[in-house]
Biopython code that builds the backbone (N, CA, C, O; Angstrom):
import numpy as np
from Bio.PDB.StructureBuilder import StructureBuilder

atoms = [
    (1, "MET", "N", (53.593, 34.303, 28.592)),
    (1, "MET", "CA", (52.253, 34.400, 28.955)),
    (1, "MET", "C", (51.419, 33.606, 28.189)),
    (1, "MET", "O", (51.801, 33.289, 27.063)),
    (2, "PHE", "N", (50.065, 33.132, 28.709)),
    (2, "PHE", "CA", (49.083, 32.411, 27.916)),
    (2, "PHE", "C", (47.753, 33.461, 27.743)),
    (2, "PHE", "O", (47.458, 34.440, 28.429)),
    (3, "LEU", "N", (47.151, 32.947, 26.703)),
    (3, "LEU", "CA", (46.022, 33.785, 26.314)),
    (3, "LEU", "C", (44.814, 32.806, 26.275)),
    (3, "LEU", "O", (44.977, 31.833, 25.540)),
    (4, "HIS", "N", (43.640, 32.892, 26.934)),
    (4, "HIS", "CA", (42.461, 32.181, 27.153)),
    (4, "HIS", "C", (41.733, 32.395, 25.805)),
    (4, "HIS", "O", (41.379, 33.541, 25.530)),
    (5, "LEU", "N", (41.468, 31.343, 24.903)),
    (5, "LEU", "CA", (40.577, 31.546, 23.880)),
    (5, "LEU", "C", (39.268, 30.881, 23.850)),
    (5, "LEU", "O", (38.617, 30.771, 22.811)),
    (6, "GLY", "N", (38.885, 30.439, 24.990)),
    (6, "GLY", "CA", (37.611, 29.780, 25.438)),
    (6, "GLY", "C", (37.768, 28.252, 25.666)),
    (6, "GLY", "O", (38.775, 27.593, 25.409)),
    (7, "GLY", "N", (36.695, 27.837, 26.149)),
    (7, "GLY", "CA", (36.840, 26.507, 26.635)),
    (7, "GLY", "C", (37.872, 26.102, 27.666)),
    (7, "GLY", "O", (37.872, 26.654, 28.766)),
    (8, "ASP", "N", (38.723, 25.192, 27.370)),
    (8, "ASP", "CA", (40.111, 24.686, 28.010)),
    (8, "ASP", "C", (41.224, 25.185, 27.409)),
    (8, "ASP", "O", (42.340, 24.807, 27.766)),
    (9, "THR", "N", (41.051, 26.078, 26.445)),
    (9, "THR", "CA", (42.322, 26.331, 25.331)),
    (9, "THR", "C", (43.004, 27.547, 25.749)),
    (9, "THR", "O", (42.499, 28.664, 25.858)),
    (10, "LEU", "N", (44.128, 27.228, 25.954)),
    (10, "LEU", "CA", (45.192, 28.379, 26.133)),
    (10, "LEU", "C", (46.342, 28.330, 24.916)),
    (10, "LEU", "O", (46.736, 27.295, 24.379)),
    (11, "VAL", "N", (46.717, 29.472, 24.658)),
    (11, "VAL", "CA", (47.891, 29.387, 23.585)),
    (11, "VAL", "C", (49.007, 30.568, 24.316)),
    (11, "VAL", "O", (48.645, 31.544, 24.973)),
    (12, "LYS", "N", (50.158, 30.259, 24.066)),
    (12, "LYS", "CA", (51.253, 31.200, 24.269)),
    (12, "LYS", "C", (51.042, 32.419, 23.505)),
    (12, "LYS", "O", (50.703, 32.309, 22.327)),
    (13, "THR", "N", (51.191, 33.514, 24.002)),
    (13, "THR", "CA", (50.860, 34.950, 23.345)),
    (13, "THR", "C", (52.004, 35.198, 22.308)),
    (13, "THR", "O", (51.858, 35.971, 21.361)),
    (14, "LYS", "N", (53.147, 34.498, 22.543)),
    (14, "LYS", "CA", (54.234, 34.777, 21.560)),
    (14, "LYS", "C", (53.860, 34.076, 20.166)),
    (14, "LYS", "O", (54.058, 34.644, 19.091)),
    (15, "THR", "N", (53.357, 32.918, 20.263)),
    (15, "THR", "CA", (53.026, 32.310, 19.057)),
    (15, "THR", "C", (51.815, 32.898, 18.218)),
    (15, "THR", "O", (51.563, 32.476, 17.089)),
    (16, "ILE", "N", (51.152, 33.804, 18.779)),
    (16, "ILE", "CA", (49.954, 34.365, 18.044)),
    (16, "ILE", "C", (50.430, 35.192, 16.866)),
    (16, "ILE", "O", (51.223, 36.121, 17.022)),
    (17, "VAL", "N", (49.966, 34.865, 15.750)),
    (17, "VAL", "CA", (50.176, 35.521, 14.377)),
    (17, "VAL", "C", (49.081, 36.672, 14.087)),
    (17, "VAL", "O", (49.360, 37.791, 13.656)),
    (18, "ALA", "N", (47.754, 36.192, 14.407)),
    (18, "ALA", "CA", (46.693, 37.085, 13.895)),
    (18, "ALA", "C", (45.396, 36.607, 14.800)),
    (18, "ALA", "O", (45.272, 35.437, 15.161)),
    (19, "ILE", "N", (44.529, 37.550, 15.096)),
    (19, "ILE", "CA", (43.194, 37.432, 15.767)),
    (19, "ILE", "C", (42.403, 38.070, 14.856)),
    (19, "ILE", "O", (42.465, 39.280, 14.643)),
    (20, "MET", "N", (41.469, 37.114, 14.167)),
    (20, "MET", "CA", (40.631, 37.516, 13.244)),
    (20, "MET", "C", (39.149, 37.280, 13.490)),
    (20, "MET", "O", (38.708, 36.303, 14.094)),
    (21, "ASP", "N", (38.303, 38.420, 12.885)),
    (21, "ASP", "CA", (36.923, 38.051, 13.101)),
    (21, "ASP", "C", (36.322, 37.095, 12.085)),
    (21, "ASP", "O", (36.585, 37.274, 10.895)),
    (22, "LEU", "N", (35.577, 36.146, 12.443)),
    (22, "LEU", "CA", (35.350, 35.289, 11.364)),
    (22, "LEU", "C", (34.307, 35.773, 10.232)),
    (22, "LEU", "O", (34.469, 35.467, 9.051)),
    (23, "GLU", "N", (33.185, 36.581, 10.702)),
    (23, "GLU", "CA", (32.264, 36.975, 9.817)),
    (23, "GLU", "C", (33.005, 38.080, 8.719)),
    (23, "GLU", "O", (32.944, 37.862, 7.509)),
    (24, "THR", "N", (33.558, 39.026, 9.154)),
    (24, "THR", "CA", (34.231, 39.851, 8.119)),
    (24, "THR", "C", (35.298, 39.454, 7.481)),
    (24, "THR", "O", (35.359, 39.836, 6.313)),
    (25, "SER", "N", (36.510, 38.552, 8.020)),
    (25, "SER", "CA", (37.449, 38.207, 7.237)),
    (25, "SER", "C", (37.449, 37.109, 6.262)),
    (25, "SER", "O", (38.234, 36.986, 5.322)),
    (26, "SER", "N", (36.289, 36.162, 6.653)),
    (26, "SER", "CA", (36.042, 35.053, 5.774)),
    (26, "SER", "C", (35.304, 35.187, 4.399)),
    (26, "SER", "O", (34.924, 34.309, 3.624)),
    (27, "VAL", "N", (35.214, 36.573, 4.331)),
    (27, "VAL", "CA", (34.670, 37.076, 2.885)),
    (27, "VAL", "C", (35.732, 36.996, 1.797)),
    (27, "VAL", "O", (35.437, 36.720, 0.634)),
    (28, "SER", "N", (37.005, 37.248, 2.211)),
    (28, "SER", "CA", (37.977, 37.392, 1.171)),
    (28, "SER", "C", (38.349, 36.057, 0.713)),
    (28, "SER", "O", (38.347, 35.125, 1.517)),
    (29, "LYS", "N", (38.728, 35.850, -0.739)),
    (29, "LYS", "CA", (39.050, 34.783, -1.487)),
    (29, "LYS", "C", (40.231, 34.181, -0.918)),
    (29, "LYS", "O", (40.304, 32.953, -0.885)),
    (30, "ILE", "N", (41.219, 34.938, -0.441)),
    (30, "ILE", "CA", (42.675, 34.456, 0.014)),
    (30, "ILE", "C", (42.230, 33.761, 1.165)),
    (30, "ILE", "O", (42.491, 32.563, 1.277)),
    (31, "THR", "N", (41.463, 34.485, 2.202)),
    (31, "THR", "CA", (41.206, 33.910, 3.461)),
    (31, "THR", "C", (40.488, 32.563, 3.608)),
    (31, "THR", "O", (40.659, 31.710, 4.479)),
    (32, "LYS", "N", (39.636, 32.560, 2.550)),
    (32, "LYS", "CA", (38.920, 31.194, 2.329)),
    (32, "LYS", "C", (39.818, 30.135, 1.900)),
    (32, "LYS", "O", (39.741, 28.981, 2.322)),
    (33, "GLU", "N", (40.729, 30.575, 0.997)),
    (33, "GLU", "CA", (41.660, 29.614, 0.497)),
    (33, "GLU", "C", (42.704, 29.196, 1.561)),
    (33, "GLU", "O", (43.100, 28.030, 1.555)),
    (34, "PHE", "N", (43.168, 30.070, 2.466)),
    (34, "PHE", "CA", (43.941, 29.715, 3.602)),
    (34, "PHE", "C", (43.149, 28.710, 4.557)),
    (34, "PHE", "O", (43.659, 27.646, 4.909)),
    (35, "LEU", "N", (41.892, 29.104, 4.949)),
    (35, "LEU", "CA", (41.197, 28.181, 5.997)),
    (35, "LEU", "C", (40.898, 26.742, 5.419)),
    (35, "LEU", "O", (40.820, 25.762, 6.160)),
    (36, "LYS", "N", (40.723, 26.671, 3.949)),
    (36, "LYS", "CA", (40.548, 25.413, 3.260)),
    (36, "LYS", "C", (41.772, 24.625, 3.437)),
    (36, "LYS", "O", (41.737, 23.480, 3.887)),
    (37, "LYS", "N", (42.864, 25.224, 3.087)),
    (37, "LYS", "CA", (44.133, 24.647, 3.103)),
    (37, "LYS", "C", (44.524, 24.126, 4.634)),
    (37, "LYS", "O", (44.952, 22.985, 4.802)),
    (38, "VAL", "N", (44.361, 24.957, 5.618)),
    (38, "VAL", "CA", (44.767, 24.465, 6.878)),
    (38, "VAL", "C", (43.759, 23.483, 7.507)),
    (38, "VAL", "O", (44.095, 22.746, 8.435)),
    (39, "THR", "N", (42.492, 23.486, 6.974)),
    (39, "THR", "CA", (41.575, 22.389, 7.313)),
    (39, "THR", "C", (41.965, 21.189, 6.688)),
    (39, "THR", "O", (41.915, 20.125, 7.305)),
    (40, "LYS", "N", (42.371, 21.265, 5.460)),
    (40, "LYS", "CA", (42.902, 20.159, 4.709)),
    (40, "LYS", "C", (44.014, 19.447, 5.487)),
    (40, "LYS", "O", (43.981, 18.219, 5.564)),
    (41, "LEU", "N", (44.943, 20.109, 6.035)),
    (41, "LEU", "CA", (46.056, 19.727, 6.775)),
    (41, "LEU", "C", (45.717, 19.310, 8.213)),
    (41, "LEU", "O", (46.578, 18.745, 8.887)),
    (42, "ASN", "N", (44.713, 19.520, 8.620)),
    (42, "ASN", "CA", (44.197, 18.957, 10.040)),
    (42, "ASN", "C", (44.853, 20.114, 10.939)),
    (42, "ASN", "O", (45.619, 19.689, 11.804)),
    (43, "ARG", "N", (44.714, 21.231, 10.891)),
    (43, "ARG", "CA", (45.597, 22.247, 11.592)),
    (43, "ARG", "C", (44.541, 23.221, 12.168)),
    (43, "ARG", "O", (44.874, 24.265, 12.729)),
    (44, "VAL", "N", (43.081, 22.787, 11.987)),
    (44, "VAL", "CA", (42.273, 23.560, 12.822)),
    (44, "VAL", "C", (41.568, 23.037, 14.015)),
    (44, "VAL", "O", (41.040, 21.927, 13.937)),
    (45, "VAL", "N", (41.505, 23.736, 15.134)),
    (45, "VAL", "CA", (41.105, 23.205, 16.402)),
    (45, "VAL", "C", (39.836, 24.109, 16.682)),
    (45, "VAL", "O", (39.914, 25.329, 16.825)),
    (46, "ASN", "N", (38.656, 23.385, 16.746)),
    (46, "ASN", "CA", (37.472, 24.048, 17.018)),
    (46, "ASN", "C", (37.215, 23.953, 18.694)),
    (46, "ASN", "O", (36.890, 22.918, 19.276)),
    (47, "ILE", "N", (37.427, 25.211, 19.304)),
    (47, "ILE", "CA", (37.254, 25.121, 20.748)),
    (47, "ILE", "C", (35.946, 24.690, 21.263)),
    (47, "ILE", "O", (35.888, 23.861, 22.172)),
    (48, "ASN", "N", (34.877, 25.212, 20.728)),
    (48, "ASN", "CA", (33.675, 25.006, 21.416)),
    (48, "ASN", "C", (32.699, 24.319, 19.964)),
    (48, "ASN", "O", (32.794, 24.766, 18.821)),
    (49, "THR", "N", (32.025, 23.457, 20.276)),
    (49, "THR", "CA", (31.344, 23.045, 19.133)),
    (49, "THR", "C", (29.616, 23.366, 19.410)),
    (49, "THR", "O", (28.747, 23.242, 18.547)),
    (50, "TYR", "N", (29.414, 23.757, 20.688)),
    (50, "TYR", "CA", (28.078, 24.231, 21.206)),
    (50, "TYR", "C", (27.726, 25.531, 20.663)),
    (50, "TYR", "O", (26.622, 25.727, 20.155)),
    (51, "ASP", "N", (28.691, 26.498, 20.758)),
    (51, "ASP", "CA", (28.406, 27.982, 20.449)),
    (51, "ASP", "C", (28.709, 28.190, 19.187)),
    (51, "ASP", "O", (29.419, 27.359, 18.621)),
    (52, "LEU", "N", (28.247, 29.314, 18.497)),
    (52, "LEU", "CA", (28.658, 29.668, 17.125)),
    (52, "LEU", "C", (29.989, 30.372, 17.251)),
    (52, "LEU", "O", (30.350, 31.106, 18.171)),
    (53, "PRO", "N", (30.707, 29.993, 16.081)),
    (53, "PRO", "CA", (32.153, 30.578, 16.165)),
    (53, "PRO", "C", (32.190, 31.881, 15.750)),
    (53, "PRO", "O", (31.428, 32.154, 14.823)),
    (54, "LYS", "N", (33.081, 33.023, 16.324)),
    (54, "LYS", "CA", (32.999, 34.241, 16.126)),
    (54, "LYS", "C", (34.410, 34.886, 15.505)),
    (54, "LYS", "O", (34.579, 35.839, 14.743)),
    (55, "SER", "N", (35.300, 34.025, 16.109)),
    (55, "SER", "CA", (36.619, 34.476, 15.699)),
    (55, "SER", "C", (37.655, 33.240, 15.456)),
    (55, "SER", "O", (37.304, 32.099, 15.759)),
    (56, "TYR", "N", (38.774, 33.465, 14.974)),
    (56, "TYR", "CA", (39.895, 32.379, 14.834)),
    (56, "TYR", "C", (41.145, 33.039, 15.204)),
    (56, "TYR", "O", (41.279, 34.243, 14.987)),
    (57, "VAL", "N", (42.074, 32.342, 15.746)),
    (57, "VAL", "CA", (43.236, 32.960, 16.161)),
    (57, "VAL", "C", (44.441, 31.895, 15.362)),
    (57, "VAL", "O", (44.436, 30.671, 15.496)),
    (58, "ILE", "N", (45.249, 32.521, 14.682)),
    (58, "ILE", "CA", (46.240, 31.803, 13.900)),
    (58, "ILE", "C", (47.503, 32.029, 14.735)),
    (58, "ILE", "O", (47.951, 33.136, 15.037)),
    (59, "CYS", "N", (48.016, 30.855, 15.067)),
    (59, "CYS", "CA", (49.389, 30.480, 15.918)),
    (59, "CYS", "C", (50.324, 29.734, 15.101)),
    (59, "CYS", "O", (50.023, 28.832, 14.319)),
    (60, "GLU", "N", (51.530, 30.202, 15.355)),
    (60, "GLU", "CA", (52.789, 29.359, 14.630)),
    (60, "GLU", "C", (53.722, 29.093, 15.816)),
    (60, "GLU", "O", (54.054, 29.873, 16.709)),
    (61, "GLU", "N", (54.113, 27.660, 15.596)),
    (61, "GLU", "CA", (55.110, 27.304, 16.653)),
    (61, "GLU", "C", (55.849, 26.442, 16.089)),
    (61, "GLU", "O", (55.252, 25.426, 15.734)),
    (62, "ASN", "N", (57.072, 26.491, 15.854)),
    (62, "ASN", "CA", (58.070, 25.536, 15.241)),
    (62, "ASN", "C", (57.761, 25.325, 13.830)),
    (62, "ASN", "O", (57.974, 24.234, 13.301)),
    (63, "GLY", "N", (57.154, 26.544, 13.052)),
    (63, "GLY", "CA", (57.119, 26.410, 11.810)),
    (63, "GLY", "C", (55.673, 25.637, 11.441)),
    (63, "GLY", "O", (55.455, 25.304, 10.276)),
    (64, "GLU", "N", (54.921, 25.433, 12.266)),
    (64, "GLU", "CA", (53.536, 24.773, 11.919)),
    (64, "GLU", "C", (52.424, 25.756, 12.515)),
    (64, "GLU", "O", (52.378, 26.235, 13.648)),
    (65, "MET", "N", (51.611, 25.912, 11.527)),
    (65, "MET", "CA", (50.503, 27.023, 11.875)),
    (65, "MET", "C", (49.391, 26.170, 12.387)),
    (65, "MET", "O", (49.258, 25.030, 11.943)),
    (66, "THR", "N", (48.609, 26.634, 13.266)),
    (66, "THR", "CA", (47.443, 26.227, 13.665)),
    (66, "THR", "C", (46.505, 27.308, 13.928)),
    (66, "THR", "O", (46.785, 28.368, 14.489)),
    (67, "VAL", "N", (45.205, 26.903, 13.412)),
    (67, "VAL", "CA", (43.981, 27.612, 13.442)),
    (67, "VAL", "C", (43.181, 27.426, 14.630)),
    (67, "VAL", "O", (42.806, 26.256, 14.712)),
    (68, "TYR", "N", (42.757, 28.206, 15.644)),
    (68, "TYR", "CA", (41.888, 27.994, 16.679)),
    (68, "TYR", "C", (40.572, 28.737, 16.324)),
    (68, "TYR", "O", (40.543, 29.949, 16.110)),
    (69, "VAL", "N", (39.473, 27.917, 16.275)),
    (69, "VAL", "CA", (38.124, 28.759, 16.012)),
    (69, "VAL", "C", (37.610, 28.929, 17.310)),
    (69, "VAL", "O", (37.525, 27.947, 18.047)),
    (70, "SER", "N", (37.247, 30.075, 17.698)),
    (70, "SER", "CA", (36.779, 30.208, 18.988)),
    (70, "SER", "C", (35.407, 30.907, 19.178)),
    (70, "SER", "O", (35.143, 31.778, 18.349)),
    (71, "PRO", "N", (34.532, 30.664, 20.110)),
    (71, "PRO", "CA", (33.344, 31.305, 20.153)),
    (71, "PRO", "C", (33.284, 32.751, 20.767)),
    (71, "PRO", "O", (32.239, 33.395, 20.859)),
    (72, "ILE", "N", (34.439, 33.161, 21.151)),
    (72, "ILE", "CA", (34.759, 34.372, 21.757)),
    (72, "ILE", "C", (35.031, 35.460, 20.737)),
    (72, "ILE", "O", (35.811, 35.225, 19.814)),
    (73, "SER", "N", (34.474, 36.558, 20.842)),
    (73, "SER", "CA", (34.719, 37.544, 19.737)),
    (73, "SER", "C", (36.141, 37.934, 19.620)),
    (73, "SER", "O", (36.880, 37.830, 20.598)),
    (74, "SER", "N", (36.610, 38.418, 18.375)),
    (74, "SER", "CA", (37.989, 38.857, 18.260)),
    (74, "SER", "C", (38.212, 40.088, 19.025)),
    (74, "SER", "O", (39.336, 40.309, 19.476)),
    (75, "ARG", "N", (37.263, 40.898, 19.212)),
    (75, "ARG", "CA", (37.468, 42.026, 20.005)),
    (75, "ARG", "C", (37.827, 41.853, 21.475)),
    (75, "ARG", "O", (38.558, 42.661, 22.048)),
    (76, "THR", "N", (37.279, 40.736, 22.106)),
    (76, "THR", "CA", (37.382, 40.325, 23.428)),
    (76, "THR", "C", (38.812, 39.729, 23.749)),
    (76, "THR", "O", (39.507, 39.983, 24.733)),
    (77, "ILE", "N", (39.104, 38.844, 22.654)),
    (77, "ILE", "CA", (40.390, 38.129, 22.760)),
    (77, "ILE", "C", (41.428, 39.292, 22.676)),
    (77, "ILE", "O", (42.357, 39.412, 23.475)),
    (78, "ASN", "N", (41.193, 40.101, 21.680)),
    (78, "ASN", "CA", (42.270, 41.142, 21.542)),
    (78, "ASN", "C", (42.599, 42.075, 22.680)),
    (78, "ASN", "O", (43.730, 42.508, 22.901)),
    (79, "LYS", "N", (41.412, 42.375, 23.456)),
    (79, "LYS", "CA", (41.581, 42.964, 24.493)),
    (79, "LYS", "C", (42.229, 42.296, 25.764)),
    (79, "LYS", "O", (42.830, 42.930, 26.631)),
    (80, "ARG", "N", (42.027, 40.931, 25.764)),
    (80, "ARG", "CA", (42.846, 40.038, 26.791)),
    (80, "ARG", "C", (44.317, 40.067, 26.307)),
    (80, "ARG", "O", (45.224, 40.218, 27.126)),
    (81, "ALA", "N", (44.531, 39.941, 25.146)),
    (81, "ALA", "CA", (46.109, 39.939, 24.584)),
    (81, "ALA", "C", (46.582, 41.367, 25.164)),
    (81, "ALA", "O", (47.462, 41.447, 26.021)),
    (82, "GLU", "N", (46.066, 42.242, 24.739)),
    (82, "GLU", "CA", (46.684, 43.554, 25.153)),
    (82, "GLU", "C", (46.827, 43.784, 26.631)),
    (82, "GLU", "O", (47.846, 44.349, 27.028)),
    (83, "ALA", "N", (45.901, 43.399, 27.486)),
    (83, "ALA", "CA", (46.068, 43.310, 28.899)),
    (83, "ALA", "C", (47.094, 42.720, 29.377)),
    (83, "ALA", "O", (47.782, 43.257, 30.245)),
    (84, "LYS", "N", (47.395, 41.366, 28.822)),
    (84, "LYS", "CA", (48.488, 40.497, 28.979)),
    (84, "LYS", "C", (49.682, 41.324, 28.537)),
    (84, "LYS", "O", (50.616, 41.317, 29.339)),
    (85, "SER", "N", (49.845, 42.026, 27.444)),
    (85, "SER", "CA", (50.976, 42.736, 27.031)),
    (85, "SER", "C", (51.440, 43.725, 27.966)),
    (85, "SER", "O", (52.627, 43.910, 28.235)),
    (86, "ILE", "N", (50.440, 44.373, 28.467)),
    (86, "ILE", "CA", (50.544, 45.617, 29.296)),
    (86, "ILE", "C", (51.302, 45.031, 30.590)),
    (86, "ILE", "O", (52.365, 45.487, 31.012)),
    (87, "LYS", "N", (50.611, 43.974, 31.144)),
    (87, "LYS", "CA", (51.236, 43.297, 32.363)),
    (87, "LYS", "C", (52.456, 42.980, 32.177)),
    (87, "LYS", "O", (53.278, 43.275, 33.045)),
    (88, "GLU", "N", (52.873, 42.272, 30.945)),
    (88, "GLU", "CA", (54.225, 41.773, 30.654)),
    (88, "GLU", "C", (55.333, 43.016, 30.815)),
    (88, "GLU", "O", (56.445, 42.886, 31.327)),
    (89, "SER", "N", (54.793, 44.225, 30.273)),
    (89, "SER", "CA", (55.804, 45.104, 30.157)),
    (89, "SER", "C", (56.012, 45.889, 31.455)),
    (89, "SER", "O", (56.943, 46.681, 31.599)),
    (90, "LEU", "N", (55.076, 45.620, 32.411)),
    (90, "LEU", "CA", (55.202, 46.110, 33.890)),
    (90, "LEU", "C", (55.840, 45.139, 34.830)),
    (90, "LEU", "O", (55.966, 45.403, 36.026)),
    (91, "ASN", "N", (56.225, 44.067, 34.319)),
    (91, "ASN", "CA", (56.744, 42.829, 34.970)),
    (91, "ASN", "C", (55.767, 42.339, 36.016)),
    (91, "ASN", "O", (56.213, 42.005, 37.114)),
    (92, "PHE", "N", (54.695, 42.281, 35.808)),
    (92, "PHE", "CA", (53.740, 41.509, 36.664)),
    (92, "PHE", "C", (53.663, 40.058, 36.564)),
    (92, "PHE", "O", (52.874, 39.431, 37.272)),
]
sb = StructureBuilder()
sb.init_structure("model")
sb.init_model(0)
sb.init_chain("A")
sb.init_seg("    ")
for serial, (resi, resn, name, xyz) in enumerate(atoms, 1):
    if name == "N":
        sb.init_residue(resn, " ", resi, " ")
    sb.init_atom(name, np.array(xyz, "f"), 0.0, 1.0, " ", f" {name:<3s}", serial, name[0])
structure = sb.get_structure()
């Protein structure tokens, strides 16, 4: 199944490692270092440059981390992910 992160961006739900709120999680020194590192490695995808970023989604596929910066709140993305998970378990 796929999860819509905003704009034209969809990711496979099984690749999602974390859904993070940008404002609250980027205060941590470790998180700042992680985001700086993935930016330096060109592994950050800004989904929408017109709206303010509200969240980021960390995905891993084939050993590669990609961070998607989204204008959609982490709460909304998490609800979408939970709804997809329920549908998958019910075989929809």
